[in-house]
C-alpha positions in Angstrom: -22.5 50.6 20.1 -20.8 52.8 17.6 -20.9 50.0 15.0 -24.7 50.2 15.1 -24.6 53.8 14.0 -22.5 52.9 11.0 -24.9 50.1 10.0 -27.9 52.3 10.4 -26.3 55.2 8.4 -25.4 52.8 5.6 -28.9 51.4 5.7 -30.4 54.9 5.5 -28.2 55.9 2.6 -29.1 52.6 0.7 -32.8 53.1 1.4 -32.6 56.7 0.1 -30.8 55.6 -3.0 -33.3 52.9 -3.6 -36.1 55.5 -3.4 -34.4 57.9 -5.7 -33.6 55.2 -8.3 -36.8 53.2 -8.4 -39.7 55.6 -7.6 -41.5 57.6 -10.2 -43.4 59.9 -7.8 -41.4 63.2 -7.5 -42.4 63.6 -3.8 -41.0 60.2 -3.0 -37.8 61.1 -4.8 -37.4 64.2 -2.7 -38.1 62.2 0.5 -35.4 59.7 -0.7 -32.9 62.6 -1.0 -33.8 63.7 2.5 -33.2 60.1 3.8 -29.8 60.1 2.2 -29.0 63.4 3.9 -30.0 62.0 7.3 -27.8 58.9 6.8 -24.8 61.0 5.9 -25.4 63.2 8.9 -25.5 60.2 11.2 -22.2 58.9 9.6 -20.4 62.2 10.1 -21.5 62.5 13.8 -20.5 58.8 14.4 -17.0 59.5 12.9 -16.5 62.3 15.4 -17.6 60.3 18.4 -15.0 59.5 21.1 -15.9 56.9 23.7 -15.7 58.5 27.1 -15.0 61.9 25.6 -16.1 65.2 27.1 -16.9 68.6 25.7 -13.7 70.3 24.4 -13.4 72.8 27.2 -10.3 73.0 29.4 -10.6 73.9 33.0 -8.0 75.2 35.4 -7.9 71.9 37.3 -6.9 70.2 34.0 -3.9 72.4 33.7 -3.0 72.3 37.5 -3.2 68.5 37.7 -1.8 67.7 34.2 -4.8 65.5 33.6 -5.1 63.8 30.3 -8.6 64.3 29.1 -10.1 62.9 25.8 -12.3 65.3 24.0 -15.0 64.9 21.4 -14.1 66.5 18.1 -16.5 69.5 17.6 -15.9 69.9 13.9 -18.1 67.0 12.7 -20.9 68.3 15.0 -20.6 71.8 13.5 -20.6 70.4 9.9 -23.6 68.2 10.7 -25.5 71.2 12.1 -24.7 73.2 8.9 -25.7 70.2 6.8 -29.1 69.9 8.6 -29.9 73.5 7.8 -28.8 73.3 4.2 -30.7 70.0 3.8 -33.9 71.5 5.1 -33.6 74.4 2.6 -32.9 72.0 -0.3 -35.9 69.9 0.6 -38.1 72.9 0.8 -36.9 74.2 -2.6 -37.3 70.7 -4.2 -40.9 70.4 -2.8 -41.8 73.8 -4.1 -40.5 72.8 -7.5 -42.7 69.7 -7.3 -45.6 71.9 -6.5 -44.9 74.0 -9.6 -44.6 70.9 -11.7 -47.9 69.7 -10.4 -49.6 73.0 -11.2 -48.3 73.0 -14.7 -48.6 69.3 -15.7 -51.3 68.1 -13.2 -49.2 65.1 -12.2 -46.2 64.3 -10.0 -45.2 61.2 -12.0 -41.8 61.8 -13.5 -42.4 59.6 -16.5 -45.7 61.3 -17.3 -44.1 64.8 -17.0 -41.3 63.7 -19.3 -43.9 62.3 -21.8 -46.1 65.4 -21.7 -43.1 67.7 -22.1 -42.2 65.9 -25.3 
């Protein structure tokens, strides 16, 4: 099951790179950057996954019975949560820049903006 997460995350990253490299529409480029971000987040969470792991919380019964418990690493989850918030802010800023470009040049095509700019 975990291998499916890696395959999907690599596919998302490749799809986002394809969109960024081949599309001329600035909105599609921003969406491609978002898809890359989602793929990286899935990869980070998948790396931190432990089969059969529990939340990293010790109980008194664990200490009393000397039970060996496997825990899920919370650091990748915290990094992913931070990455989601930062990614949303970056996407909002990039889309606001696309809106400003559209207001000035009346197009969202990157080649036309480059040609008009001179």
